[in-house]
N, C-alpha and C positions, 0 to 999 in steps of 0.2 A: 624911406630911403635916406641915408645920411648924406648931407651935402658938405663939401669942403667950405670952410669959412672964407669969405672974401674971394670967391672964385670968379673967373671970367666965364660967362655963359654964352655960347654961340649955338645958333640953330642952323642946321644944314638940311636942305630939302632933298627929296628923291621922288622918282616916278613910281607910283604903286603899280602892281602889287610888289611887296617887299617881304621876302621870307626871312624875317628877323630871327625867329627861333632857330631855324636851321643854321643860319650864319653864326649865331651866338654859340650854338652847340659845337660847331666846327672849331671855333676859336677856343672854347672851353676845354675840349679834348686835347688841344695842342698847347695850352697855356704854359709858358715857361715859368717854373717855380721861382718866386722872388721878383720876377720882372712884370708879370701880367696875371690877371685873374678875372674870372667871371662870377659875379654874385648879384643877387637881387635883380636879375634881368639886365645887368649893366656890365659893360666891358671896362676894365680899369687897368692902367699900366703906368710904369715910370717912363719918363721922357728925358733924353739928353740931346740937345742940338747945340753944337758949339759949347760955350761955357754955361749955357742955360739948362737948368734942371727943374723937373717938376713932375706932376701927376696929371693924367687925363682920365676922365670918366665919360663914357658914351652910353646913352640910353635912347630908346625909341619912343617917340610920341606918335603912335600909329594913326590916331584920328586926324592928325594934322600933316601926315606924310613928311615927317622930318625927324632927324636925329638931334638930340640935345647933347652938346659937348661941354663939360665943365673942366676948366683948366686952372692949374695953380697960377696965381698972379705973376709968379716969377717967369712964366712963359710968355708974357705979353710981348717982349721984343722979338720973339720968333713965332708969333701967332699965325702968320700966313703959312709958313712951312708946316706947322703942326696941323692946321686945318687941312692942308693939302694931303698930308699923310693919312688923316682920318678919312677923307673922301676916297683915297685909294684903298685903304684897308676894307672899307665897307662898300666899295664899288658903287658910289653914289651917282656916277655919271651914266650908269647903264639905263637903257631904255628897254624894259622887259617885252614890249609888244613885238618888235621884229625878231627878237631872239625866240620867243615862244612860237611865232609863225614858222620859223625855219626848223625848230626842233620837233614840232608837231606833237605826237602822242607822248613822246619822252618827257615833255615839259608840263604835261597836264596835272600830274600828281602833286607837284610842288611849284605852283606859279610864283614867279618873282624871285626864284633862287638866284643869289648873287655869287660873284666870283671873289672869294676872299683874297685881298691884296696883301701888301707888306707894309707895316708901319716902319719897320727897319729892314732894309734889303739884306744886309749881311746876316742878320738874325735868321731870316727865312732861307738864305743860301746854306747856312750851317744846318738848319732844320732839314732841308732837302737831302743833304749828305747823310745826316744821322738816320733819316728815314729809309735808307736803302735796304730793302729786303728784311725789314723788321716791322713789327706792329706799331700802330700809332702810339699805344701806351708805352712801349719800350723806348721809342724815339723821344717821347716827351720826358721820360725819366732821365735819359742821357742829356737832353737839352738843359734840364734843370741842374744837373751836376756841372755841366759846361759853364753855365752862367754863374753858378756859385763860385767856381774857381777863377774865372776870367772877367767877370763883371765887377764893376766898381761898386762898393757898398754905398747905399743911399738910404738914409732914414726917412720914413714917411709916416703919416698919421693913419695909414691904411694897413691893418694887420695883414701880413703875408707879402707885402711889397717891401723888399729890403735891398734891392740892388738895381743897377742899370744894366742894360744888355751889353754883352762884350763887344768891343769895337774891333774892326779889321786891323787897325793899327796895333792894338795890343796883341792880338793873336798872331799877326805876321811875324812877330819877334819871338814867338814861343817855339819849343822843341816838340817833336812828335811824341816823345816819351811823356811829356807833361800832360798831353791830351789823352794818350793811350792809358795812363794810369787811372782814368775815370771809368774804364770799362769799354772804351771806344777802340775798336780794332785799329791797328797801326795804319792800315791802308786808308781808312777814312780820316784818321787824324792827319795824315799827309795831304789828303784832298782838302781838308778844311784850311790848312796853312797855305796850300797852293791857291785857294780862292782868296784868302785874306791878303796875300802879298800884292797882286795887281790892283785890288780894290784900294788898299792903303796907299799905293803909289799912283792912284788915279789913271792906271792904264786900262782898267776895266770898269764899266758902269753897269749897275744892276737897276737902273732907273729906266722908265719907258723912253725908248728912242724911236727914230724913224726906221732904222734898219735892224729889226728884231732878228732876222735870219743871221746877220753878222754876229750879233750878241750870242745867239745860240751856238754858232760855230766856235766862237772864242771860248765859251764855256766847255764844250766837248773836247777842246784841245787840252784842257787841264786834266791832270791825272785823277782817275777815279770818278770822273763825271761823264756819264753816258747819256743816252737819249732820254731815259726816264727822268733823271735828275735835272737835266737842262730844260726839259719841257715843264717840269714842276716849277722851276725858278721862273720860266717864261710866263706861266700862268699867274703866279703870285707877285713876283717882283716887277716884271715888265708889263703887267696888266694886259697880256696878249690874249685877246678873246678867242684865238684860233689855235692855241697850243693843244697838243694831244699826246699825252704819255701812253702810247698805244701798247706798250709792253706791261702796263699795270695789270696785276693779276685780278683785282676787283673789276676793272673795266672789261677785261677779257671774259671773265665769268658772267658778268651782267649781259654782255653781248652774245654769250653762248658761242664763243669762238676761242680756239687755242692756237690759231695761226696769226701772228702779228700782221702779216701782209693783208690777210682778209679783214682784220680789225680796221686797218687803215682804209681799205676800200669801202667798207660799210660806213665808216665815219664821214666819207666824202659828202654825203647828203646833209650833214650838219654844218658844213662850212658856211660862213666864216665864224661860227660860234661854237667850235668844238670844245673850247675850255668849259663852256656852260654845260655842254653835253656830259663832260666828265663829272661835273658836280652833281648832275642828276643821276648818273650811273652810280656814283659813290653813295648817294642818298637812297637809292633803290637798287641794291646790288642784285636783287632777283626780279627779272622782268615780269 
């Protein structure tokens, strides 16, 4: 495994079990071309916080129950927020025991399944909009085109990492046509801009807050953001353990239900860990 020269190395503990392979596969399938990648059992991405730029690599030291994070030395001034984002992305605060107890048989096949968070909230918000009614692979392709056009170029020593993730500030000033020409339908392009503007103006936060219900309401008031998108954002950006995108087709199929109301009723027994239930249903689409 190649290590970056003169890197900062930090170790972040977690409570086992930890389904690292499942989490890494989830991130690999959704990796934004140019911004992030998964290779050699390691998650790697570019980072921009304020004026500071660099690269982060995260790998699992399973026998010690910790993640090893390697950071570019340029990120030292923002070490605390970078580590906070890593903890959020890999759900290191989770305690698998009470979650498994509440989910029962659903959690037995993949013990320690984590809730993938967001290293960059706007990135995941865009991803949620691009993922509406399309496959994961199609959304990943569109996200790559989006980052190529609107992300700042950034040279790294890691082949494949070439740019920073697009910022809300940059996208807030763009036009629908500039996004639509990437093959993104105009309605979704408008939704992306509608999300970028309040984020850029600090009128909306996609960080974990006390009043998640208010954040979800604010999201659904934006054009083109319905219950599924808002709940996906709540799961990943707000780290909300009880979000439940009940209209998700894979979730409905796994639960053998085609009535959204019945899906919600059945999911009641998984409260307050319905986000984790969704991860298990996505990992085991056939019961």
